[in-house]
C-alpha positions in Angstrom: 0.0 0.0 0.0 1.3 3.4 -0.9 0.8 5.9 2.0 0.9 9.6 1.1 0.5 12.7 3.2 -1.5 15.6 1.7 -2.5 19.0 3.1 -5.8 20.8 2.6 -6.2 21.7 -1.1 -3.5 19.4 -2.3 -4.3 16.7 -4.9 -3.4 13.2 -5.9 -3.5 12.2 -9.6 -4.1 8.6 -10.5 -3.6 7.5 -14.1 -4.8 4.1 -15.3 -5.1 2.9 -18.9 -5.0 6.5 -20.2 -7.8 7.6 -17.8 -7.1 10.1 -15.1 -8.7 10.6 -11.7 -8.0 13.5 -9.4 -8.5 13.3 -5.7 -8.4 16.5 -3.7 -8.3 17.1 0.1 -11.3 19.4 0.6 -11.8 19.6 4.4 -10.1 18.3 7.5 -12.0 18.4 10.8 -10.5 16.4 13.7 -10.0 12.9 12.5 -12.3 13.2 9.5 -11.2 14.1 6.0 -13.4 15.2 3.2 -12.1 14.4 -0.3 -13.3 15.4 -3.7 -12.9 13.0 -6.6 -12.9 13.8 -10.3 -13.0 10.6 -12.5 -14.3 9.6 -15.8 -17.9 8.3 -15.8 -16.6 5.0 -16.9 -14.8 4.5 -13.6 -16.8 3.4 -10.6 -16.0 5.3 -7.4 -17.4 3.7 -4.3 -16.9 3.5 -0.5 -15.4 0.1 0.3 -18.5 -1.2 2.0 -20.6 -0.3 -1.0 -18.1 -1.9 -3.3 -18.1 -5.1 -1.3 -21.9 -5.3 -1.6 -21.7 -4.7 -5.4 -19.0 -7.4 -5.8 -21.0 -9.9 -3.7 -24.2 -9.3 -5.8 -22.2 -9.5 -9.0 -20.6 -12.7 -8.0 -23.9 -14.1 -7.0 -25.5 -13.2 -10.3 -22.5 -14.7 -12.1 -22.7 -17.9 -10.1 -26.5 -18.2 -10.9 -25.9 -17.7 -14.6 -23.1 -20.3 -14.6 -25.3 -22.8 -12.8 -28.1 -22.3 -15.3 -25.7 -22.6 -18.2 -24.4 -25.9 -16.8 -27.8 -27.3 -16.2 -29.1 -26.4 -19.6 -26.0 -27.4 -21.5 
């Protein structure tokens, strides 16, 4: 894991496959940090707990589809 320190107003730039996402530190209050994210609409940006739910549902749908394909085939 890469660990970086940033101050209020500073940014991180992430480039992946020619796409760029910019993450900016917007607000710091106590132990809470508010960030802003600019990313292409083709890139999903989710909190980790939301991503886990999406991944679980997607895997469940994939497993159902695979089971149906095996039974029918």
